[in-house]
Steps between C-alpha positions, in 0.01 A plus 500: 500500500627145477616377165485145369818348367518239225727219619531366151638829376763487772592145401591638160690784668687248713621310196612830340699587816662156496619564146638845587684393814850362451641188651350167605212479745607502864378221731246625753629367831269723704225671300390710793847654537504582130156662525600706802825613329322600181217684682756702699668603177166585330428727795804722433458831321480479119603135495316458168785708345773263622686293235442179697121536516427216253730257679330569834150469346595161360622381841188636667255320269699176507468508881120528469454877534175667394481769229271725705762551773771577245294761324399665827852508636666632181234764431470616863875552522539660157616858572610575141830672595646460149178619334480803730863586412406486132196719562702762689756497219226569243367786719850652517534482125156662456612773741789587268794306639719351227465127439875437547497682835202292621664179383828590673305589818325164512809302407723670756248447779463137399878460499522645852229264623675199348837601649339526846305173491707272272548151646766291316357173635153573364654615171689173468184303589289676235780454252540125562123437495481628144735229377622724218577865436181692584362705218458805721873491579596503135277803448645677807860493379401679178445819704792699644305592813453144606852397396637769732280357779644152438855638521430663837332188639777274372759714675305484828413128472798334320391149597150522350479240220214678328695828480819331385311324222334828404842674479610227258184558294578871486855428392378253235263767371797732432464747790829402670637855465234613752626261768718741694480313830802277505369286787206421276706413192761299693246240610507328159795460270291537183364835615834623633672402173253707298528801736879474489494487119278812493736683738806414292321605180414831664864551594612432143237731345536799741849610407456861615352405841687174550595574858142481631435192282803328654392589851151360439649177361753471780237551766302212357800268468612571859162406646640173639791262469313272259406788269852640512673172416251412228519843335878533517554154354262588218667835433842332521398262220374793293825690555685224306309588182704683236217743433410713802705294744684801638169674577387198700836498680443865598150419621636217715762731652244771576276245669797389713568864596139548600510183713813617680355844554206334677731294722450164329804275514510378139879458477489114507241499220699751295823299538323175411367646175817667373708184458742590781519143631763423232730759659485429874773748607346799328151387607598476866668839500210672327235329712681605815489870402145497366356327805654768727443778246855631550833464321817373665861486370540123545205408276585778253851352471355154423281646227787707360721194481229304318418772248858594426589134425533368140167319532270723705149399617198627297457875521132462591613382842624849599238684298281478806308825571565479873871440453536777245316746730738414779800559273364832370430619855846405621673687214283805442357602836678785670711396796486121454838360590643203313830336586748634247643153452165367380351809325627391160319165543166678565552715191605199286188300594266795431672576169494132402130461574419821309714461188591142417294323234457123502369293212440119498713327240205288384143607446271392780787378717409478868660715771839390611614391150779657293467872447686769310577804709542851358699722738565793266314749721636370832810719536333828388210429739734427791696822433177706487377348829836576666499862389143573607542306825791728592274802443187363670666355807587844636237755603532809275295807428400610152789743464753233591356271230547744214845364426367145472207580268683385185597169664149439625341574161743271318446213744122532520472340158561164673162381628640366826656838571163666420345281770776587742465872436125485569569316827769756594278798413207351696723444804625861479187706422275322749711631785269730706734799468585465130258755355544730797871537417454495121549832323466400131175526308567142383739304719771319312401164646153525346642633169687169477167321501411684180806352335419150624149541357645596162720191460305231692126470430482186717586713806218747453278334759773515766558870434130576509455321831777711651355825361156410636650423841669846504192676365284357781763548773430753774743795492359686797832672568478681168289809440178446301629675186827306514301174528300594192816575304654171608192309379503690171858388455392138564215544248764610246681172559169313444439694180846399385407136570183549299703642211719188508206265458370446855166659408211309653653437848589870541164633380314235704678612817419872447140405416482315833639807681227709332229251596615476862495879537807499725729683258520877454302585187780728377728194476244312288468809281878518466517137391216536246666813356834327460348193336282702258807684379683183409238253371332482164256262331444219435439400861433157643147447629636418846686833513186689398284326762748594772606851388184647344300525830779713650511724193122541505496589869419874522674533834825374348499652150242779523766772520692344208222535247462784250192645340514280193615145439861588422649434845665161572226397744212558257693344209566183703137471611360558152739249343424229761124551476517466122728197477458296820215339687515621863336339800 
């Protein structure tokens, strides 16, 4: 049945469309081309749902199009995909599916469709046609699901203007902590600055798990040369502050170590930032060794001559993580040969970097100015390094070391010696045949780690990394029962670390072993038993979240429970349930 259309009514509609459409009217060079273009768009499926529908209607009527054709085209091609999706969602909810599950189902499918069909050119075109921030975009970034979609698209299409602008909107809205894709954040300095600030704040606030926070921050900084230079200059400025400056200096050094570990040549940048240009001889010698990642007697002699002079260069110059690692390796690794004529110079430089304290004579004075130097600890440190070097440089078994135990324990109180002992122990116990030839229940080398853990809390993470490496190492040459006993001994070392304050990292690692299911359950049970015997309330919420699931696991602690609530397992569970909120 044909319907009659009121042209006057459509005149009013036309004027309304003109008001809604943005931008000035376009000149109609060829009305027929405009009509053909609009009709072809109206013929596409569900075009009435497109955001540009009003703009196209305006162009169509200005070119002399008739209302009847528009209505027929739009209605005939209306398939109601969105409405059908809503209807199916309502049916699923009526059938008993949870609303959140239905919503997630629809959103995830829509995300997949967008990821498959996204066209950055069309996105930029829609974005520029609006002339301002579209309202629908502002609404989108309020929802985590759509923000995560934007992050994925921005990583895949880094040159899309619409996505880059949206990332800035997300950052302005305060969601910069969610931007984990560095390639996305590095496109704009404002966004990157906020993300860097969030990463540094996380590092400062996560004291117990600072290692992972540093790695996350370093990974972001090392994304590219521009991000590295910008971040290191910023951190260098912060390191000059009297409050917290040393923490920023440590962060800068850890970032440098991460960059070197990933084969980035950052030595020129490091040398440019540490004020070495004022001391060309020392700078040239140090740069030569760092660029080749190896020490040599000639450059060591130059540095020794500079730092043993009445007016030595700033100590920060040789407090370079890469240089210190090379010195520690040369002095504490078994079998490393150093020319006897130059050995004292290696030891002097390591002792100097580890023990001398420099203070600017005037507050806020720039690098390179007058400094007061405190060398009170230099001689004792050098003597301790010499003694332990003489012990470590020769391969010895546990029984041969018994006579040197007193010397080692006395010297370990020096932090630099503690680092050297860890390096020496690591080099020794990671030998494939070490545990095969070992007869002690606790090898003397690993017992030394317990002493290092007692006197140097800052070295806990290094010790834990070594223990984890040994715990996960394959010892196929050993019998199964011997392997279990060896791993129990390593768990004892971890429990000792926990007792000395390294709580969360140790418990987190064992929790991960439990979750992965690749560790013998008897070892998890052994660890839980040892910890329950030594801990008491109050507990930190983080400790409870990590440890309680293992204690509640029937497979782990079922045999440890009594009939009542008087056993350690039941007491721990009851206390945690009463005093802590668990996830």
